[in-house]
C-alpha positions in Angstrom: 39.0 -88.7 -11.0 39.4 -89.3 -15.2 37.3 -87.5 -17.5 33.6 -88.0 -17.6 31.8 -89.9 -19.8 28.6 -88.2 -21.5 27.7 -88.9 -25.2 26.3 -86.4 -27.1 24.4 -89.0 -28.8 23.0 -90.9 -25.7 19.0 -90.6 -25.5 17.6 -88.5 -22.0 16.1 -91.7 -20.5 17.9 -95.2 -21.4 15.1 -97.7 -22.0 16.2 -100.1 -24.5 19.6 -102.1 -23.7 21.7 -104.3 -26.5 23.2 -107.4 -24.7 25.9 -108.7 -26.8 26.0 -112.6 -25.2 22.6 -114.3 -23.9 24.4 -117.1 -21.5 23.1 -117.0 -17.8 25.2 -113.4 -16.9 22.8 -111.8 -19.4 19.9 -113.9 -18.3 20.5 -112.7 -14.4 20.1 -108.8 -15.6 15.9 -109.5 -16.0 15.1 -108.6 -12.5 17.5 -105.7 -12.8 16.0 -104.9 -15.9 12.6 -104.7 -14.9 13.2 -102.6 -11.8 14.8 -100.2 -13.6 12.3 -100.1 -16.7 14.6 -101.5 -19.1 14.0 -103.5 -22.2 16.7 -105.8 -22.8 17.7 -106.8 -26.3 19.5 -110.0 -27.3 22.4 -111.2 -29.6 22.8 -114.5 -28.9 23.5 -117.6 -31.6 20.9 -120.0 -30.0 17.5 -120.0 -29.3 17.9 -122.0 -25.6 20.3 -119.9 -24.8 19.7 -118.6 -21.2 18.6 -115.0 -22.0 16.3 -115.9 -24.7 13.5 -116.1 -22.4 13.9 -113.0 -20.3 14.5 -110.6 -23.6 12.7 -108.4 -25.3 13.8 -109.0 -28.8 16.4 -111.6 -30.0 18.9 -111.2 -32.6 20.0 -114.8 -33.0 23.4 -114.8 -34.8 27.1 -115.1 -33.6 28.7 -112.9 -30.9 31.1 -111.8 -33.4 28.9 -111.0 -36.0 29.2 -107.1 -36.4 26.3 -106.9 -38.9 23.9 -108.4 -36.3 25.2 -106.1 -33.9 23.9 -103.0 -36.3 20.7 -104.4 -36.4 21.1 -104.6 -32.4 22.0 -100.9 -32.1 18.8 -100.0 -34.5 16.8 -101.6 -31.8 19.0 -100.2 -28.7 19.7 -97.5 -26.9 23.0 -98.7 -25.7 25.1 -101.7 -26.0 27.2 -104.0 -23.1 28.6 -107.3 -23.3 28.0 -110.7 -21.2 31.1 -112.0 -22.8 34.5 -111.0 -23.9 34.0 -113.3 -27.0 33.7 -110.3 -30.0 35.7 -109.1 -32.8 36.7 -106.0 -31.5 38.2 -104.8 -34.8 34.5 -105.0 -36.7 33.1 -103.6 -34.1 35.0 -100.3 -34.3 33.9 -99.7 -37.9 30.6 -99.1 -36.1 31.9 -96.9 -34.4 30.9 -94.2 -37.0 27.5 -94.8 -36.9 27.8 -93.1 -33.4 26.8 -96.2 -31.7 27.3 -96.4 -27.5 29.2 -99.0 -26.2 29.4 -99.7 -22.8 32.1 -100.3 -21.7 33.6 -98.9 -24.4 35.9 -100.8 -27.5 38.6 -98.9 -26.0 38.0 -100.1 -22.8 37.9 -103.6 -24.2 40.8 -103.1 -26.3 43.7 -103.7 -24.3 41.4 -106.8 -21.7 40.5 -109.1 -24.7 43.9 -110.6 -24.7 45.3 -111.6 -21.6 48.9 -111.2 -22.4 48.1 -107.6 -23.1 45.9 -107.6 -20.9 48.9 -108.5 -18.1 51.2 -106.0 -20.4 48.8 -103.0 -19.5 48.5 -103.8 -15.7 52.0 -104.2 -15.4 52.4 -101.0 -17.2 50.1 -99.4 -15.0 52.1 -100.2 -12.0 49.6 -102.5 -11.0 50.8 -106.0 -9.0 51.0 -108.8 -11.7 52.6 -112.4 -11.5 56.1 -112.4 -13.9 55.0 -113.5 -17.1 56.2 -114.3 -20.7 55.2 -114.7 -24.5 55.8 -117.6 -26.4 59.2 -117.5 -27.4 63.0 -118.9 -27.5 63.5 -118.3 -24.0 61.5 -120.9 -22.7 64.2 -122.9 -22.1 65.6 -120.7 -19.1 62.3 -120.8 -17.4 61.4 -122.4 -14.3 58.6 -124.9 -13.6 56.3 -125.6 -12.9 54.7 -122.7 -15.4 50.9 -121.8 -16.5 50.2 -121.9 -19.9 47.3 -119.6 -21.0 45.4 -118.9 -24.3 45.2 -115.8 -24.8 41.8 -115.4 -26.3 38.7 -117.2 -25.8 39.8 -118.9 -22.2 37.3 -119.1 -19.6 35.7 -121.9 -16.4 39.2 -123.4 -17.1 39.6 -124.0 -21.1 42.6 -122.6 -22.3 45.0 -123.2 -19.1 47.1 -125.5 -17.8 49.6 -126.7 -15.3 53.0 -127.3 -17.0 55.9 -129.6 -15.3 58.7 -129.7 -17.5 60.3 -128.4 -20.7 58.9 -131.7 -22.9 55.3 -130.7 -22.0 55.8 -126.9 -22.9 57.4 -127.3 -25.7 54.9 -129.9 -27.3 52.0 -127.2 -26.0 53.5 -123.9 -27.8 52.1 -121.7 -30.1 51.2 -118.2 -31.1 48.2 -118.5 -29.3 49.4 -119.1 -25.9 51.6 -117.1 -23.3 53.3 -118.5 -20.1 52.6 -117.2 -17.0 54.9 -118.2 -13.2 53.1 -120.7 -11.1 51.8 -118.8 -8.2 52.0 -121.1 -5.0 49.2 -119.3 -3.6 48.0 -118.7 -0.2 44.3 -118.3 -1.3 42.4 -117.0 -4.1 40.1 -113.8 -3.7 38.0 -111.5 -6.1 36.7 -108.5 -6.1 33.3 -106.5 -8.0 33.5 -103.3 -8.9 31.4 -100.7 -10.6 32.2 -97.0 -12.5 29.5 -94.9 -13.6 29.4 -92.4 -16.1 30.1 -89.2 -14.0 33.1 -91.8 -12.2 31.7 -92.6 -9.9 33.0 -96.3 -7.9 31.5 -98.9 -6.0 33.7 -101.8 -5.1 32.1 -105.0 -3.4 32.9 -106.8 -0.3 36.4 -108.6 -0.8 35.4 -112.6 -1.1 37.4 -115.5 -1.4 37.4 -118.1 -4.1 38.0 -121.8 -4.4 38.6 -123.3 -7.8 38.6 -127.3 -8.9 40.2 -127.7 -12.4 41.0 -123.7 -12.7 36.7 -123.8 -12.5 35.0 -121.9 -9.6 33.5 -123.8 -7.5 32.7 -121.8 -3.8 32.5 -118.3 -3.3 32.7 -117.0 0.8 31.5 -114.0 1.7 33.3 -111.8 3.1 37.2 -112.8 2.6 39.0 -113.0 6.1 42.1 -110.9 4.8 40.9 -107.8 6.0 44.3 -106.2 6.6 44.4 -106.4 2.9 41.0 -104.5 1.6 42.3 -101.3 1.5 45.1 -102.4 -0.7 43.0 -104.4 -3.4 39.9 -101.7 -3.1 42.7 -99.4 -4.5 43.9 -101.6 -7.3 40.6 -101.7 -8.5 39.9 -97.8 -8.7 43.1 -97.1 -10.1 41.8 -99.9 -12.7 38.8 -98.5 -13.3 39.7 -94.9 -13.5 43.0 -95.2 -15.4 40.1 -97.4 -18.0 37.3 -94.7 -17.5 35.2 -98.1 -17.3 31.3 -97.6 -17.8 30.0 -101.1 -16.1 30.9 -103.8 -13.7 34.3 -105.3 -14.0 35.3 -109.0 -12.0 39.1 -108.8 -10.5 40.6 -112.1 -9.5 43.9 -112.0 -7.8 45.7 -114.1 -5.4 47.3 -113.6 -2.0 51.0 -115.4 -1.7 52.1 -116.6 1.4 54.0 -113.6 2.3 50.6 -111.4 2.1 51.5 -109.7 -1.4 48.7 -109.3 -3.6 48.8 -110.0 -7.4 46.3 -110.2 -10.2 44.9 -112.9 -11.9 42.8 -111.7 -14.4 40.7 -109.0 -14.9 36.5 -109.9 -16.4 35.4 -106.7 -18.2 31.6 -107.7 -17.6 29.7 -109.4 -14.4 31.3 -112.0 -13.0 30.7 -115.2 -11.4 32.0 -114.5 -8.4 29.2 -111.6 -7.5 26.6 -113.6 -8.1 26.1 -113.9 -4.3 24.9 -110.0 -4.6 21.7 -111.7 -5.9 20.6 -112.4 -2.6 23.2 -111.0 -0.3 23.8 -107.2 -1.2 21.2 -104.2 -1.3 22.2 -103.4 -5.3 23.3 -106.6 -7.3 26.0 -106.7 -9.6 23.7 -107.0 -12.6 21.2 -104.2 -11.2 25.1 -102.2 -11.2 25.8 -102.9 -14.4 22.4 -102.0 -15.5 22.6 -98.5 -13.8 26.4 -98.1 -15.2 24.9 -98.9 -18.8 22.1 -96.2 -18.3 23.5 -93.8 -16.8 21.5 -93.5 -13.6 23.8 -93.3 -9.6 25.1 -96.5 -8.4 23.4 -98.3 -5.9 24.3 -99.8 -2.9 27.3 -102.6 -2.3 26.8 -103.1 1.2 25.4 -106.7 2.1 22.5 -107.3 4.0 23.6 -110.2 6.1 27.0 -110.6 7.9 28.2 -113.0 5.3 26.8 -115.5 2.7 28.7 -118.8 0.6 28.0 -119.2 -3.4 28.5 -122.5 -4.5 28.2 -123.4 -8.2 26.1 -126.1 -9.7 28.6 -127.7 -12.4 27.7 -129.8 -14.4 29.4 -133.9 -13.9 28.2 -135.8 -16.4 27.0 -135.7 -20.5 23.6 -135.5 -21.6 20.1 -134.0 -21.0 19.0 -133.2 -17.2 17.1 -130.3 -15.5 18.2 -132.5 -12.3 14.7 -131.1 -10.6 14.5 -133.9 -7.6 18.1 -132.4 -6.2 17.0 -128.5 -7.0 14.3 -129.8 -4.7 16.6 -131.1 -1.8 18.8 -128.1 -2.2 15.7 -125.7 -2.0 15.3 -126.8 1.9 18.8 -126.0 3.0 17.5 -123.4 5.5 18.4 -119.4 3.5 19.3 -120.8 0.3 18.3 -119.3 -3.0 18.5 -121.6 -5.8 19.6 -120.4 -9.2 18.9 -122.5 -12.3 20.4 -121.5 -15.5 17.5 -123.1 -17.7 20.2 -124.7 -19.6 19.0 -127.9 -21.6 22.6 -129.8 -21.9 24.9 -130.7 -19.1 28.7 -131.3 -19.6 31.2 -131.6 -17.1 32.4 -128.5 -15.7 29.5 -126.7 -17.2 27.6 -123.7 -15.1 24.5 -125.2 -14.9 23.1 -123.0 -12.0 24.6 -121.8 -8.6 23.0 -121.6 -4.2 23.7 -118.6 -2.3 22.9 -119.7 1.7 22.9 -116.4 3.5 25.4 -116.7 6.8 24.8 -114.5 10.4 27.1 -115.6 12.5 28.8 -112.5 14.4 31.9 -114.6 15.1 34.3 -115.0 11.6 35.5 -118.0 12.6 32.6 -119.7 13.4 30.7 -118.0 9.9 33.1 -119.5 8.3 32.9 -123.4 9.4 29.2 -122.6 9.1 29.9 -121.8 5.4 32.0 -124.8 4.7 30.1 -127.0 6.3 27.1 -125.9 4.0 29.1 -125.9 0.9 29.9 -129.7 1.7 26.1 -129.8 2.4 25.3 -128.5 -1.1 28.1 -130.5 -3.1 26.7 -133.6 -1.7 23.4 -133.6 -2.3 24.4 -132.3 -6.2 27.0 -134.6 -7.0 25.9 -137.7 -4.6 
């Protein structure tokens, strides 16, 4: 176990948590914060961002505004992150003020640039796809390839499948890198948490289904049980080497020859873990706040045999609360509808999600049932 992170500046009891970012990930911390007796202070640029409605106090400023983060620190015992769109160099200047960031800036530094992230993972000896920095060697690469933005790519933005050299050359610049195309058998993800004492808790491995590089469905648990120990070992190795405090989402490929490859690391709570709000004894959001506040981590045990989570993605431009469709979704047995309160819809935007708990003893039957329910949800939502 790596050394324990106990800050001399940490108050005896953390009661105010500053959160950089005001999207749905911060919004979903609300119930956990109330349970733990914690106030959330949010730094976010828009008054209509989801977390504004649940925050004790708001600092309206861009995510990468370090001066605003100084104000956030004056109102908070500790600062955490809802997204990766920060300016880590500017925030580093604030460390002389004895601010407590969890995860720490040293944890985030090798992860925010996705090319550097893969370099870091490879240097740890963890399994990753082949990848290349943009440069002259592109003439020798085999297609198809995946082109990725080094920073700020999410929900399919900044990720492209490239099929020939002409397309590659037309896209290339120093802000992107190249990754080999993996003809995977399935995509999986796991949520893992580490506390200030080095305690690590790992949630069930799940299968994710993507469309246009955006997660649409999550099936809990994944059937590939023979690889669970390897996947958990990867999570332990990553969190302990980085000395993480908080929750991380780890996305992986399972290749056709049953090899595990890490696709990306999200240094925060993650979409693939939303099912934990309804299906686990401790949600990923409570777990993150427990870690950030220096509390013992909670149980990651499933309260049911399985679950399916379906994202409610925007499919049009406009303003709509889709109330009638949400009421139809709520009538599905064992369903929980989470609506993020966003006022603007656009194609691919995450507006909410639905989790349905499953209790079939036979895994194949449960998976068939999960697929059928996911189809039912999407038929209602996309009409």
